[in-house]
Biopython code that builds the backbone (N, CA, C, O; Angstrom):
import numpy as np
from Bio.PDB.StructureBuilder import StructureBuilder

atoms = [
    (1, "UNK", "N", (15.352, 59.137, 169.182)),
    (1, "UNK", "CA", (16.573, 59.800, 169.613)),
    (1, "UNK", "C", (16.320, 60.422, 170.984)),
    (1, "UNK", "O", (15.374, 61.189, 171.164)),
    (2, "UNK", "N", (17.143, 60.096, 171.912)),
    (2, "UNK", "CA", (16.935, 60.567, 173.266)),
    (2, "UNK", "C", (17.772, 61.813, 173.557)),
    (2, "UNK", "O", (18.727, 62.134, 172.849)),
    (3, "UNK", "N", (17.382, 62.481, 174.602)),
    (3, "UNK", "CA", (18.105, 63.678, 175.022)),
    (3, "UNK", "C", (19.483, 63.288, 175.553)),
    (3, "UNK", "O", (20.423, 64.080, 175.496)),
    (4, "UNK", "N", (19.594, 62.083, 176.061)),
    (4, "UNK", "CA", (20.868, 61.599, 176.581)),
    (4, "UNK", "C", (21.947, 61.591, 175.500)),
    (4, "UNK", "O", (23.102, 61.921, 175.765)),
    (5, "UNK", "N", (21.567, 61.215, 174.292)),
    (5, "UNK", "CA", (22.524, 61.209, 173.182)),
    (5, "UNK", "C", (22.990, 62.620, 172.855)),
    (5, "UNK", "O", (24.164, 62.828, 172.551)),
    (6, "UNK", "N", (22.093, 63.581, 172.913)),
    (6, "UNK", "CA", (22.466, 64.966, 172.639)),
    (6, "UNK", "C", (23.450, 65.471, 173.683)),
    (6, "UNK", "O", (24.404, 66.173, 173.347)),
    (7, "UNK", "N", (23.228, 65.123, 174.943)),
    (7, "UNK", "CA", (24.161, 65.530, 175.992)),
    (7, "UNK", "C", (25.521, 64.851, 175.834)),
    (7, "UNK", "O", (26.556, 65.459, 176.111)),
    (8, "UNK", "N", (25.522, 63.595, 175.390)),
    (8, "UNK", "CA", (26.790, 62.897, 175.138)),
    (8, "UNK", "C", (27.577, 63.587, 174.030)),
    (8, "UNK", "O", (28.785, 63.791, 174.147)),
    (9, "UNK", "N", (26.877, 63.945, 172.947)),
    (9, "UNK", "CA", (27.536, 64.606, 171.825)),
    (9, "UNK", "C", (28.088, 65.963, 172.259)),
    (9, "UNK", "O", (29.197, 66.337, 171.877)),
    (10, "UNK", "N", (27.314, 66.696, 173.056)),
    (10, "UNK", "CA", (27.787, 67.989, 173.551)),
    (10, "UNK", "C", (29.011, 67.828, 174.445)),
    (10, "UNK", "O", (29.949, 68.621, 174.365)),
    (11, "UNK", "N", (29.005, 66.814, 175.289)),
    (11, "UNK", "CA", (30.147, 66.581, 176.176)),
    (11, "UNK", "C", (31.394, 66.226, 175.386)),
    (11, "UNK", "O", (32.486, 66.700, 175.701)),
    (12, "UNK", "N", (31.241, 65.398, 174.365)),
    (12, "UNK", "CA", (32.388, 65.034, 173.532)),
    (12, "UNK", "C", (32.901, 66.276, 172.791)),
    (12, "UNK", "O", (34.111, 66.467, 172.663)),
    (13, "UNK", "N", (31.994, 67.105, 172.312)),
    (13, "UNK", "CA", (32.402, 68.321, 171.617)),
    (13, "UNK", "C", (33.178, 69.260, 172.508)),
    (13, "UNK", "O", (34.205, 69.800, 172.095)),
    (14, "UNK", "N", (32.705, 69.465, 173.724)),
    (14, "UNK", "CA", (33.407, 70.340, 174.663)),
    (14, "UNK", "C", (34.766, 69.761, 175.029)),
    (14, "UNK", "O", (35.764, 70.480, 175.049)),
    (15, "UNK", "N", (34.806, 68.476, 175.316)),
    (15, "UNK", "CA", (36.057, 67.826, 175.691)),
    (15, "UNK", "C", (37.082, 67.881, 174.560)),
    (15, "UNK", "O", (38.255, 68.173, 174.793)),
    (16, "UNK", "N", (36.641, 67.602, 173.348)),
    (16, "UNK", "CA", (37.549, 67.601, 172.209)),
    (16, "UNK", "C", (38.055, 69.019, 171.929)),
    (16, "UNK", "O", (39.231, 69.201, 171.614)),
    (17, "UNK", "N", (37.191, 70.010, 172.040)),
    (17, "UNK", "CA", (37.639, 71.374, 171.757)),
    (17, "UNK", "C", (38.648, 71.862, 172.787)),
    (17, "UNK", "O", (39.629, 72.513, 172.429)),
    (18, "UNK", "N", (38.420, 71.559, 174.052)),
    (18, "UNK", "CA", (39.378, 71.962, 175.089)),
    (18, "UNK", "C", (40.699, 71.237, 174.904)),
    (18, "UNK", "O", (41.764, 71.850, 174.971)),
    (19, "UNK", "N", (40.632, 69.942, 174.672)),
    (19, "UNK", "CA", (41.855, 69.161, 174.483)),
    (19, "UNK", "C", (42.612, 69.605, 173.239)),
    (19, "UNK", "O", (43.842, 69.649, 173.237)),
    (20, "UNK", "N", (41.888, 69.926, 172.201)),
    (20, "UNK", "CA", (42.517, 70.384, 170.965)),
    (20, "UNK", "C", (43.222, 71.722, 171.170)),
    (20, "UNK", "O", (44.328, 71.923, 170.669)),
    (21, "UNK", "N", (42.592, 72.630, 171.897)),
    (21, "UNK", "CA", (43.224, 73.928, 172.158)),
    (21, "UNK", "C", (44.477, 73.772, 173.012)),
    (21, "UNK", "O", (45.481, 74.441, 172.768)),
    (22, "UNK", "N", (44.425, 72.907, 173.995)),
    (22, "UNK", "CA", (45.609, 72.669, 174.839)),
    (22, "UNK", "C", (46.746, 72.091, 174.008)),
    (22, "UNK", "O", (47.898, 72.500, 174.156)),
    (23, "UNK", "N", (46.428, 71.149, 173.140)),
    (23, "UNK", "CA", (47.467, 70.541, 172.313)),
    (23, "UNK", "C", (48.025, 71.536, 171.296)),
    (23, "UNK", "O", (49.226, 71.525, 171.027)),
    (24, "UNK", "N", (47.182, 72.393, 170.730)),
    (24, "UNK", "CA", (47.665, 73.385, 169.770)),
    (24, "UNK", "C", (48.590, 74.394, 170.427)),
    (24, "UNK", "O", (49.604, 74.782, 169.847)),
    (25, "UNK", "N", (48.246, 74.819, 171.631)),
    (25, "UNK", "CA", (49.083, 75.806, 172.315)),
    (25, "UNK", "C", (50.396, 75.203, 172.803)),
    (25, "UNK", "O", (51.352, 75.936, 173.054)),
    (26, "UNK", "N", (50.455, 73.910, 172.937)),
    (26, "UNK", "CA", (51.713, 73.278, 173.340)),
    (26, "UNK", "C", (52.544, 72.856, 172.134)),
    (26, "UNK", "O", (53.604, 72.251, 172.291)),
    (27, "UNK", "N", (52.070, 73.172, 170.939)),
    (27, "UNK", "CA", (52.858, 72.902, 169.737)),
    (27, "UNK", "C", (52.645, 71.525, 169.138)),
    (27, "UNK", "O", (53.475, 71.074, 168.348)),
    (28, "UNK", "N", (51.588, 70.856, 169.476)),
    (28, "UNK", "CA", (51.324, 69.511, 168.944)),
    (28, "UNK", "C", (50.092, 69.548, 168.044)),
    (28, "UNK", "O", (49.041, 69.002, 168.381)),
    (29, "UNK", "N", (50.243, 70.194, 166.910)),
    (29, "UNK", "CA", (49.113, 70.368, 166.003)),
    (29, "UNK", "C", (48.622, 69.050, 165.428)),
    (29, "UNK", "O", (47.422, 68.873, 165.216)),
    (30, "UNK", "N", (49.544, 68.120, 165.174)),
    (30, "UNK", "CA", (49.148, 66.828, 164.602)),
    (30, "UNK", "C", (48.280, 66.043, 165.571)),
    (30, "UNK", "O", (47.279, 65.442, 165.181)),
    (31, "UNK", "N", (48.671, 66.055, 166.834)),
    (31, "UNK", "CA", (47.879, 65.332, 167.831)),
    (31, "UNK", "C", (46.532, 66.010, 168.074)),
    (31, "UNK", "O", (45.544, 65.340, 168.373)),
    (32, "UNK", "N", (46.491, 67.334, 167.946)),
    (32, "UNK", "CA", (45.226, 68.053, 168.072)),
    (32, "UNK", "C", (44.287, 67.675, 166.936)),
    (32, "UNK", "O", (43.087, 67.500, 167.148)),
    (33, "UNK", "N", (44.832, 67.548, 165.732)),
    (33, "UNK", "CA", (44.020, 67.129, 164.597)),
    (33, "UNK", "C", (43.495, 65.718, 164.789)),
    (33, "UNK", "O", (42.324, 65.449, 164.522)),
    (34, "UNK", "N", (44.351, 64.813, 165.250)),
    (34, "UNK", "CA", (43.919, 63.430, 165.474)),
    (34, "UNK", "C", (42.880, 63.334, 166.586)),
    (34, "UNK", "O", (41.990, 62.486, 166.531)),
    (35, "UNK", "N", (42.987, 64.190, 167.588)),
    (35, "UNK", "CA", (41.987, 64.220, 168.649)),
    (35, "UNK", "C", (40.635, 64.666, 168.102)),
    (35, "UNK", "O", (39.601, 64.088, 168.438)),
    (36, "UNK", "N", (40.648, 65.689, 167.264)),
    (36, "UNK", "CA", (39.401, 66.153, 166.651)),
    (36, "UNK", "C", (38.799, 65.083, 165.754)),
    (36, "UNK", "O", (37.585, 64.882, 165.744)),
    (37, "UNK", "N", (39.640, 64.405, 165.011)),
    (37, "UNK", "CA", (39.163, 63.338, 164.134)),
    (37, "UNK", "C", (38.578, 62.180, 164.932)),
    (37, "UNK", "O", (37.557, 61.612, 164.543)),
    (38, "UNK", "N", (39.214, 61.829, 166.039)),
    (38, "UNK", "CA", (38.700, 60.749, 166.886)),
    (38, "UNK", "C", (37.346, 61.126, 167.491)),
    (38, "UNK", "O", (36.451, 60.285, 167.575)),
    (39, "UNK", "N", (37.193, 62.370, 167.906)),
    (39, "UNK", "CA", (35.901, 62.819, 168.431)),
    (39, "UNK", "C", (34.815, 62.774, 167.380)),
    (39, "UNK", "O", (33.685, 62.374, 167.663)),
    (40, "UNK", "N", (35.152, 63.181, 166.166)),
    (40, "UNK", "CA", (34.187, 63.140, 165.069)),
    (40, "UNK", "C", (33.765, 61.708, 164.761)),
    (40, "UNK", "O", (32.580, 61.437, 164.571)),
    (41, "UNK", "N", (34.718, 60.802, 164.712)),
    (41, "UNK", "CA", (34.395, 59.405, 164.433)),
    (41, "UNK", "C", (33.544, 58.776, 165.532)),
    (41, "UNK", "O", (32.645, 57.984, 165.254)),
    (42, "UNK", "N", (33.831, 59.130, 166.769)),
    (42, "UNK", "CA", (33.043, 58.612, 167.884)),
    (42, "UNK", "C", (31.586, 59.046, 167.771)),
    (42, "UNK", "O", (30.675, 58.236, 167.942)),
    (43, "UNK", "N", (31.376, 60.311, 167.484)),
    (43, "UNK", "CA", (30.014, 60.825, 167.352)),
    (43, "UNK", "C", (29.327, 60.213, 166.139)),
    (43, "UNK", "O", (28.135, 59.909, 166.194)),
    (44, "UNK", "N", (30.055, 60.027, 165.051)),
    (44, "UNK", "CA", (29.461, 59.408, 163.875)),
    (44, "UNK", "C", (29.031, 57.978, 164.144)),
    (44, "UNK", "O", (27.986, 57.551, 163.655)),
    (45, "UNK", "N", (29.816, 57.225, 164.913)),
    (45, "UNK", "CA", (29.426, 55.862, 165.252)),
    (45, "UNK", "C", (28.171, 55.840, 166.107)),
    (45, "UNK", "O", (27.393, 54.889, 166.032)),
    (46, "UNK", "N", (27.957, 56.875, 166.925)),
    (46, "UNK", "CA", (26.743, 56.952, 167.718)),
    (46, "UNK", "C", (25.534, 57.311, 166.855)),
    (46, "UNK", "O", (24.426, 56.850, 167.128)),
    (47, "UNK", "N", (25.730, 58.124, 165.821)),
    (47, "UNK", "CA", (24.619, 58.654, 165.038)),
    (47, "UNK", "C", (24.225, 57.740, 163.881)),
    (47, "UNK", "O", (23.076, 57.783, 163.441)),
    (48, "UNK", "N", (25.137, 56.920, 163.377)),
    (48, "UNK", "CA", (24.861, 56.087, 162.203)),
    (48, "UNK", "C", (23.613, 55.216, 162.360)),
    (48, "UNK", "O", (22.845, 55.130, 161.402)),
    (49, "UNK", "N", (23.357, 54.566, 163.493)),
    (49, "UNK", "CA", (22.110, 53.772, 163.586)),
    (49, "UNK", "C", (20.842, 54.611, 163.438)),
    (49, "UNK", "O", (19.854, 54.146, 162.870)),
    (50, "UNK", "N", (20.863, 55.831, 163.939)),
    (50, "UNK", "CA", (19.694, 56.702, 163.807)),
    (50, "UNK", "C", (19.499, 57.138, 162.362)),
    (50, "UNK", "O", (18.365, 57.244, 161.894)),
    (51, "UNK", "N", (20.584, 57.390, 161.656)),
    (51, "UNK", "CA", (20.484, 57.748, 160.238)),
    (51, "UNK", "C", (19.960, 56.559, 159.434)),
    (51, "UNK", "O", (19.156, 56.732, 158.518)),
    (52, "UNK", "N", (20.410, 55.366, 159.775)),
    (52, "UNK", "CA", (19.908, 54.157, 159.105)),
    (52, "UNK", "C", (18.410, 53.995, 159.333)),
    (52, "UNK", "O", (17.668, 53.693, 158.399)),
    (53, "UNK", "N", (17.968, 54.193, 160.560)),
    (53, "UNK", "CA", (16.534, 54.094, 160.854)),
    (53, "UNK", "C", (15.735, 55.150, 160.096)),
    (53, "UNK", "O", (14.627, 54.883, 159.632)),
    (54, "UNK", "N", (16.299, 56.346, 159.974)),
    (54, "UNK", "CA", (15.620, 57.398, 159.226)),
    (54, "UNK", "C", (15.432, 57.002, 157.768)),
    (54, "UNK", "O", (14.341, 57.159, 157.222)),
    (55, "UNK", "N", (16.485, 56.488, 157.131)),
    (55, "UNK", "CA", (16.372, 56.080, 155.738)),
    (55, "UNK", "C", (15.432, 54.892, 155.561)),
    (55, "UNK", "O", (14.719, 54.812, 154.561)),
    (56, "UNK", "N", (15.424, 53.986, 156.505)),
    (56, "UNK", "CA", (14.488, 52.862, 156.439)),
    (56, "UNK", "C", (13.043, 53.345, 156.572)),
    (56, "UNK", "O", (12.150, 52.838, 155.893)),
    (57, "UNK", "N", (12.820, 54.310, 157.433)),
    (57, "UNK", "CA", (11.472, 54.869, 157.584)),
    (57, "UNK", "C", (11.026, 55.574, 156.312)),
    (57, "UNK", "O", (9.874, 55.444, 155.897)),
    (58, "UNK", "N", (11.926, 56.315, 155.700)),
    (58, "UNK", "CA", (11.586, 57.013, 154.459)),
    (58, "UNK", "C", (11.332, 56.010, 153.335)),
    (58, "UNK", "O", (10.427, 56.191, 152.521)),
    (59, "UNK", "N", (12.135, 54.960, 153.302)),
    (59, "UNK", "CA", (11.946, 53.925, 152.279)),
    (59, "UNK", "C", (10.609, 53.224, 152.453)),
    (59, "UNK", "O", (9.903, 52.989, 151.472)),
    (60, "UNK", "N", (10.254, 52.889, 153.677)),
    (60, "UNK", "CA", (8.980, 52.232, 153.895)),
    (60, "UNK", "C", (7.799, 53.177, 153.668)),
    (60, "UNK", "O", (6.707, 52.730, 153.319)),
    (61, "UNK", "N", (8.009, 54.466, 153.861)),
    (61, "UNK", "CA", (6.942, 55.427, 153.633)),
    (61, "UNK", "C", (6.601, 55.543, 152.151)),
    (61, "UNK", "O", (5.431, 55.673, 151.791)),
    (62, "UNK", "N", (7.605, 55.499, 151.298)),
    (62, "UNK", "CA", (7.377, 55.684, 149.867)),
    (62, "UNK", "C", (7.114, 54.371, 149.132)),
    (62, "UNK", "O", (6.833, 54.393, 147.933)),
    (63, "UNK", "N", (7.194, 53.264, 149.794)),
    (63, "UNK", "CA", (6.832, 51.979, 149.154)),
    (63, "UNK", "C", (5.470, 51.538, 149.669)),
    (63, "UNK", "O", (5.330, 50.478, 150.280)),
    (64, "UNK", "N", (4.495, 52.352, 149.417)),
    (64, "UNK", "CA", (3.126, 52.053, 149.868)),
    (64, "UNK", "C", (2.582, 50.935, 149.082)),
    (64, "UNK", "O", (1.442, 50.524, 149.301)),
]
sb = StructureBuilder()
sb.init_structure("model")
sb.init_model(0)
sb.init_chain("A")
sb.init_seg("    ")
for serial, (resi, resn, name, xyz) in enumerate(atoms, 1):
    if name == "N":
        sb.init_residue(resn, " ", resi, " ")
    sb.init_atom(name, np.array(xyz, "f"), 0.0, 1.0, " ", f" {name:<3s}", serial, name[0])
structure = sb.get_structure()
C-alpha cells in the first residue's frame, strides 16, 4: 500500500465533504447523500484489491 493511495483517499474525503455540505445548504439533501455514497464506493473500489491480498496472505500463512 503506497502513500499515494492514502493521499487519494484523503482528497476524495475532503472533496466529498465539501460538496456534500454545499448541497445540503442549498436544499438538495438527496444529491448530497448520493455524492457521499459515490465517494464511498470509489474508495472501496480502490481498497478492495488490497483487502483481497491481505486475506490471501493470511490464508497462505495458515496453510503451512
